[in-house]
N, C-alpha and C positions, 0 to 999 in steps of 0.2 A: 244342192242339186236339191232337185224336185224331183219325186218316185213318182212312176208309174202308177199307181194308187190314187196320189193326187192329180192327177192329170186326168183320171178315170172319173174324178169324183166332178171335175168341173166339165168334163164329154156329157155328163150324164143332165148335169145342169143346162148347159147349152143347148143340149136334144130337144128339150120343148123351149127354147125360145127363153131362158131365165138368165138373166147375169149371175156371175161367178166371183169370186175372187177368195185365194189363198188368205188363210187366216195368219201365217204369219209362223206359227207353233208349230205345224205339220199334224196332217191328219183331218183336217177338216177345212171345211169352205164354206163361206157365207153366200147365199144366193138372193138372189132379189127377182121377184115372180111380177111384173108390173103390170099384167095382164089379168091379176086378181086369182080368187078362188080355182078357177078350171085350171090356170096353168099349176096350182100350187099344188092341186091331185097329180095332173100330169108329171111333175117333178117328182111328186113321192113314190108313184108308181115306177116312174126309171131307177128312181135311187134303191128304192127295193128289189128291180130286176138284176141290178149290179150290185148289190149285195150291201148296200149301203142304208143308214140310219138316218131319219129327219127329224131335227128338233126343232119348231116351231117357237118364233122368239117374237113379243111384243116390245115395241122400240117405245118407252116412254118420254114424254117431255122432259125436259132440262128444269131442272128446281132452282136456276141461276136466272135471275131478271134480265133480259137481252134489252139492252136500252142503248142508243147511240152512243153513248160517252161510256158504254161499260161492255165491248166486246166480248163474245163466249171465248175465245181465244187469246 
């Protein structure tokens, strides 16, 4: 069952046009801001106003070589 707090996190992200997805563990979502830094700042404000914290992440490239004969999965 998805709790109201989880739904409010998604609504905060979507209110600024960001994509959001539940992490699966509960109590967190992952948000993507395709419009860049200005959208991130709007997201941070929307989350702060709703009582949530934002933790920015940096996605690192895979250390695995990607070749036609060696798919990543």
